[in-house]
C-alpha positions as CSV (number, residue, x, y, z in Angstrom):
1,M,-9.0,5.3,28.8
2,N,-7.9,1.8,27.8
3,D,-8.3,1.8,24.1
4,E,-6.2,3.4,21.5
5,I,-7.9,5.9,19.2
6,T,-6.5,6.5,15.7
7,A,-7.3,8.8,12.8
8,K,-5.7,9.1,9.4
9,V,-5.6,12.4,7.5
10,G,-3.7,12.4,4.2
11,H,-0.3,11.0,5.0
12,Q,-0.6,11.5,8.7
13,L,-1.7,8.9,11.3
14,Y,-2.8,10.2,14.7
15,S,-2.7,7.7,17.6
16,F,-3.8,8.4,21.2
17,D,-3.7,5.8,24.0
18,G,-4.9,8.0,26.9
19,R,-1.5,9.6,27.8
20,I,0.6,9.8,24.6
21,L,-0.4,11.5,21.4
22,E,1.6,10.3,18.4
23,I,1.5,11.8,14.9
24,F,3.2,9.6,12.3
25,G,4.1,11.0,8.9
26,N,7.0,12.8,7.3
27,Y,8.1,14.2,10.7
28,P,6.8,11.9,13.4
29,K,6.0,13.6,16.8
30,R,5.2,12.3,20.2
31,F,3.5,14.2,23.0
32,H,2.6,13.4,26.6
33,I,-0.6,15.1,27.7
34,R,1.1,16.3,30.9
35,H,3.6,18.4,28.8
36,M,1.4,19.8,26.0
37,R,-1.4,22.2,25.2
38,L,-3.8,21.4,22.3
39,S,-5.9,24.0,20.5
40,V,-8.3,23.5,17.6
41,T,-9.6,26.6,15.9
42,G,-12.1,27.1,13.1
43,P,-13.8,26.5,10.9
44,D,-12.9,29.7,9.1
45,R,-15.1,31.1,6.3
46,K,-13.7,28.5,3.9
47,G,-14.2,25.7,6.4
48,R,-10.5,25.2,7.3
49,R,-9.5,24.2,10.8
50,T,-6.1,24.6,12.5
51,V,-4.7,22.2,15.1
52,E,-1.9,23.6,17.3
53,I,0.1,21.6,19.8
54,A,2.5,23.5,22.1
55,A,4.9,21.5,24.2
56,V,8.2,22.2,25.9
57,G,10.6,23.2,23.1
58,T,8.2,22.8,20.2
59,H,5.1,24.2,18.6
60,V,3.3,22.3,15.8
61,T,0.6,23.7,13.6
62,M,-1.4,21.7,11.1
63,S,-4.2,23.0,8.9
64,Y,-6.9,20.9,7.4
65,T,-9.4,21.8,4.6
66,A,-13.1,21.5,5.1
67,A,-13.0,18.3,3.0
68,E,-10.2,16.7,4.9
69,W,-12.0,17.5,8.2
70,E,-15.4,16.1,7.0
71,Q,-13.8,13.0,5.6
72,T,-12.1,12.2,8.9
73,P,-14.6,12.4,11.7
74,D,-12.3,10.2,13.8
75,L,-9.8,13.1,14.0
76,A,-12.3,15.3,15.9
77,T,-13.1,12.4,18.2
78,L,-9.4,11.8,18.9
79,L,-8.6,15.5,19.5
80,Q,-11.6,15.8,21.9
81,A,-10.2,12.7,23.8
82,V,-6.8,14.3,24.0
83,Q,-8.3,17.6,25.2
84,A,-10.4,15.9,27.8
85,A,-7.4,13.8,29.1
86,G,-5.3,16.9,29.3
87,D,-8.0,18.9,31.1
88,S,-8.2,16.1,33.7
89,T,-4.5,15.9,34.3
90,P,-3.2,18.2,37.0
91,G,-0.3,20.5,36.1
92,H,-0.5,19.7,32.3
93,G,0.8,22.1,29.7
94,P,4.2,23.2,28.4
95,G,6.5,24.2,31.2
């Protein structure tokens, strides 16, 4: 992957360059795909989705309403790219 993918949800900006996932907002975070696990669950009965990122020493959970998710199709695309990159990286995941 050569191109950066970005998505904005509320006050958060997600950026993924093929190796590094960065989340900018109140508490910026940076994850290398080799050292993280990504999980997206939902939608629940109200349409909410939960994004969980586990990495060495940290666990981040973000919940999005159905409206937030639908208004930001770039987020699903970005998260799918992160998941695909992680799946193709040998030995990835929190140690």
